[in-house]
C-alpha positions, -999 to +999 in steps of 0.1 A: -444-627+423-448-592+434-481-578+428-490-546+411-519-524+419-551-531+391-555-502+367-586-491+354-594-508+316-627-495+311-617-463+289-624-460+254-599-438+244-559-445+245-535-416+252-511-410+224-475-424+233-443-404+238-427-412+202-394-432+206-367-440+184-364-477+172-335-494+159-358-508+128-366-475+115-355-445+132-376-416+145-412-427+143-443-402+143-480-402+147-506-413+175-528-440+180-564-432+171-592-434+196-600-471+201-638-483+198-642-513+215-671-540+208-676-569+183-657-592+206-630-568+217-625-558+253-597-532+267-582-545+299-555-532+325-525-518+305-493-534+312-485-522+349-449-519+339-453-494+310-449-496+274-434-524+257-432-541+220-411-568+204-419-591+233-430-627+234-463-644+256-471-676+268-501-687+291-494-711+323-521-716+349-545-694+333-520-665+335-507-644+304-468-642+305-452-612+286-416-620+283-385-597+272-389-571+245-381-533+243-390-506+266-386-468+262-353-458+273-348-426+296-323-411+274-343-415+242-351-447+219-357-481+233-339-507+250-340-545+256-354-552+287-353-589+309-385-578+326-414-606+329-446-593+338-477-617+345-514-607+336-542-624+356-574-625+334-596-635+367-584-603+388-578-579+360-542-575+377-506-577+369-478-590+390-439-595+384-420-626+376-383-635+379-367-616+351-349-635+323-312-642+329-304-624+298-323-595+284-340-604+253-360-590+226-381-609+198-377-639+220-384-676+211-411-686+239-432-716+242-454-734+272-446-771+278-459-790+305-465-764+330-432-745+323-422-717+302-392-721+275-371-692+258-349-708+230-327-680+217-338-642+207-324-610+198-303-584+220-276-557+219-273-520+214-271-505+180-274-537+163-296-566+178-280-602+173-290-635+177-281-652+212-282-690+215-290-688+253-320-708+264-338-709+297-366-727+317-389-711+339-408-730+367-439-710+382-436-729+414-403-718+422-403-684+401-368-693+390-351-695+353-329-725+348-304-724+321-304-747+294-279-760+267-275-732+244-291-737+207-268-754+185-245-731+169-256-715+137-291-721+145-295-692+166-322-666+158-350-645+169-384-636+157-393-670+147-426-687+142-434-711+173-455-740+177-455-770+204-467-806+198-461-833+224-432-823+242-413-806+212-411-770+206-410-761+168-390-729+152-393-718+117-377-692+101-365-658+123-338-637+117-298-635+131-293-596+129-313-564+127-293-535+123-306-499+123-302-473+098-310-475+058-296-504+045-290-520+079-286-558+079-314-580+086-306-614+078-340-633+075-332-672+076-355-704+064-343-724+092-366-751+107-357-768+138-372-786+170-363-787+208-374-817+227-380-805+266-375-843+275-345-852+257-329-822+255-322-829+218-322-804+189-333-816+154-331-799+120-362-800+097-366-792+061-365-754+058-390-731+048-398-724+011-389-688+017-371-673+042-394-653+069-391-632+102-415-614+123-438-643+111-469-660+127-468-697+138-492-723+150-495-760+152-529-777+147-532-814+146-499-828+130-493-796+109-470-765+116-483-733+101-463-704+089-482-673+082-473-640+065-442-622+078-414-605+057-381-611+042-350-589+050-367-558+059-400-540+067-414-532+034-406-568+024-441-581+039-455-613+025-490-629+025-477-664+021-492-693+043-470-724+044-478-757+060-455-783+072-466-819+076-447-831+109-452-869+099-440-866+062-421-833+068-431-819+033-442-783+032-470-772+010-484-740+001-518-730+014-544-698+007-526-666+013-534-640+039-557-616+027-536-588+037-495-594+034-480-580+066-452-587+090-448-583+127-483-603+132-496-619+165-513-651+161-532-675+184-555-705+179-590-708+194-608-740+184-595-750+151-589-718+136-559-693+136-562-657+143-537-631+128-536-595+144-522-562+131-486-560+116-464-535+100-459-527+066-493-505+057-484-476+032-520-463+035-523-427+040-530-421+078-519-458+087-486-448+108-473-480+088-495-502+108-523-524+103-555-529+121-565-561+101-579-589+121-582-623+098-587-656+108-576-690+090-597-723+086-572-751+078-598-773+072-614-756+045-585-736+035-600-704+037-598-670+056-624-646+068-620-609+081-632-602+113-639-570+136-603-552+133-580-544+165-596-513+185-557-501+186-538-508+157-503-523+164-475-545+154-446-560+175-473-573+199-481-609+207-512-631+213-521-660+234-554-678+241-568-685+274-599-703+280-612-691+246-602-654+250-572-639+232-548-618+250-529-591+233-506-568+257-484-544+242-471-537+209-460-503+187-483-480+171-460-467+146-442-483+120-412-496+137-417-476+170-441-464+194-444-489+225-477-486+243-489-504+274-524-513+259-535-545+267-569-557+253-584-590+243-605-605+218-633-632+223-646-651+193-685-648+189-689-621+213-703-587+211 
């Protein structure tokens, strides 16, 4: 890996990002508010490679991998990237890993058995379309290896993700995201799994309703699918669905306090944290949520916790040693990639 120079993280204010056109919304506007940290939140070294959103993250060997997404384009707007960057919480430093063989945004990513798996995503220019391409990354060799593609007809990006044993689970997602008013956003209800040992794909019972830009987590033998949206940014949902992986039956759970799409989720202990999101129509919100809510499956209850210091959507979250890391994201509806990198630790001040 090529190491970047560490950047100072102890700043309370976030510089306003340059506005960038985004295929989901057109030309954005607005700037992030001053960030006030505390109540478990801490600023970290910003993403060394610069602003990024619509990426995915995963943790390996105590490090946070930031994979794919969209970055500002020199000619305006944003462009899909193949870049993979690695953050080390122990040193507060960034490095680069081998890039994805194919540039992707909204990639479906999971860590299993000390390796990273990318099973499909979206890519393209004026219209983002689903890719069947799948790869596995070995951190020991810093190499990506191609896997057999996703079965035809199951390809999508922006799916809810979970891992149990040797299987990666995907729920929902979208096959196409076309820019402009009325542009196609064909959200799907498909649910499938991939076994990293046998290489076999399997179809599971569909979601009760189609979802994309949705949160996902597996606790025990239950796959939780939280919030998200259905065929457009305005159609945000508060639903929580749970799939019992033993009986393969879906049930509804207590809804999220705040309906939102483009959320980031991570598990600490036996609770699922849901951060940020898109679809906020409140004055001055720039279309983005700061909400941080946590779900306790044992009690089927939600609790509101300290909000994000920098509200954003299109980010991703992963827990390392009890601390949740959230690099990047967009600070205005559909747009505004930033290099913000912060963390939340439950129970700390």
